[in-house]
C-alpha positions in Angstrom: -233.2 38.2 128.2 -233.4 40.8 125.4 -230.1 40.9 124.5 -229.4 37.4 123.6 -229.5 36.0 120.0 -230.3 33.0 119.5 -229.7 30.4 116.8 -232.9 31.0 115.2 -232.3 33.9 114.9 -229.0 34.4 114.0 -229.0 32.6 111.5 -231.4 35.2 110.3 -229.6 37.9 110.7 -226.9 36.6 107.9 -229.2 35.5 105.4 -230.7 39.0 105.2 -227.1 40.5 105.6 -226.4 37.8 102.5 -229.9 39.2 100.0 -229.0 42.1 101.0 -225.7 42.1 99.4 -226.6 40.0 96.3 -229.8 42.5 95.6 -227.3 45.5 95.9 -224.3 44.2 93.7 -225.7 41.5 91.6 -224.8 37.8 91.4 -222.8 36.4 88.5 -224.6 32.7 88.3 -221.9 31.4 86.4 -219.1 31.7 88.8 -222.1 32.0 91.9 -219.9 35.0 92.9 -220.9 38.6 93.6 -220.2 41.0 91.0 -220.3 45.2 92.0 -221.3 46.7 88.5 -219.9 49.5 89.6 -216.5 47.9 89.2 -217.1 47.1 85.6 -215.3 48.3 82.3 -219.1 49.4 81.1 -220.2 51.1 83.6 -216.5 53.2 83.6 -217.3 53.7 80.1 -220.7 54.8 80.0 -219.8 57.0 83.1 -216.6 58.3 81.3 -217.9 59.3 77.9 -220.9 61.1 79.3 -219.1 63.3 81.8 -216.6 63.9 78.3 -219.3 65.1 76.5 -220.5 67.8 79.1 -216.9 68.9 79.0 -216.3 69.2 75.4 -219.7 71.2 75.6 -218.0 72.9 78.7 -220.4 71.9 80.7 -219.1 71.8 84.6 -221.7 72.6 87.3 -221.6 70.4 90.6 -225.5 70.1 89.8 -224.4 68.4 86.6 -222.2 66.1 88.1 -224.4 64.4 90.2 -226.8 64.2 87.3 -224.1 61.7 86.0 -224.7 59.9 89.4 -227.6 60.0 89.5 -227.5 58.0 85.5 -225.7 55.9 86.8 -227.2 54.7 89.5 -230.3 54.3 87.3 -227.6 52.3 84.4 -227.3 50.2 88.1 -230.8 49.7 89.0 -231.8 48.8 85.4 -229.0 46.1 85.0 -230.6 44.3 88.0 -233.6 44.4 86.6 -233.1 43.1 83.1 -230.5 40.5 84.9 -234.4 39.8 87.2 -236.1 39.5 84.2 -233.4 37.0 82.6 -233.3 34.7 85.2 -237.2 34.8 86.0 -238.4 35.6 83.2 -241.0 37.5 81.7 -244.0 36.1 83.9 -243.7 33.8 87.2 -245.0 31.9 89.4 -246.7 33.4 92.6 -248.1 30.6 96.2 -252.0 32.4 95.3 -254.5 32.3 97.8 -256.0 29.7 95.6 -252.8 28.4 94.6 -250.2 28.9 91.8 -250.8 31.8 90.4 -248.9 33.0 87.4 -248.2 36.8 87.1 -246.1 39.6 85.9 -242.9 40.2 86.4 -242.6 43.3 88.7 -239.1 43.8 87.3 -241.2 44.7 83.9 -242.5 47.5 85.0 -239.6 48.5 87.3 -237.0 48.7 84.1 -239.9 51.5 82.1 -240.0 53.9 84.8 -236.8 53.6 85.3 -235.6 53.9 81.6 -238.1 56.9 81.3 -236.1 59.0 84.7 -232.9 58.5 82.0 -233.6 59.4 79.6 -235.4 62.5 81.1 -231.8 62.9 82.9 -230.2 63.0 79.4 -232.5 65.2 77.9 -232.4 67.6 80.9 -227.8 67.1 80.3 -228.1 68.4 76.4 -227.5 64.5 75.2 -228.9 62.2 72.8 -228.6 58.4 72.6 -226.4 59.0 68.5 -223.8 61.1 71.0 -223.6 57.6 73.0 -223.0 55.6 69.3 -220.7 57.8 67.8 -219.0 56.5 70.0 -219.4 53.4 69.7 -217.2 52.1 66.7 -218.8 48.7 66.4 -222.4 50.7 66.2 -221.3 52.8 63.1 -220.1 49.4 61.2 -223.6 48.2 62.0 -225.1 51.6 59.9 -222.7 51.0 56.6 -224.3 48.0 56.8 -228.3 48.5 56.3 
């Protein structure tokens, strides 16, 4: 009887796989389809920009390339956290011991911690936010208007 999967266990396993897939890749709520953030143009633009800047500085060691990969993993995490905050809001309702309770969305604190780590990685790579702004002409036009 140990090896037999009941109907309820199979359903629970399918649900777990679906939930894992959604949390790992994200969900496009408008089209109700799973979106892999790592395949978006925005992801590729940020990654390629960082790699180009390292190449321009003549930095090609594997250690720095791995730091860029780590930065991009954090970037994906921030996108998921932003999506969670957008969907559920800043305050969320939780079923507590004494009924429904309102508490702060944990994604806010996580986003702050992940963003701080991303800034440390940029600092160790010798890159600054100004370097990223130079490569987007839209931001340069906005600075002239000020």
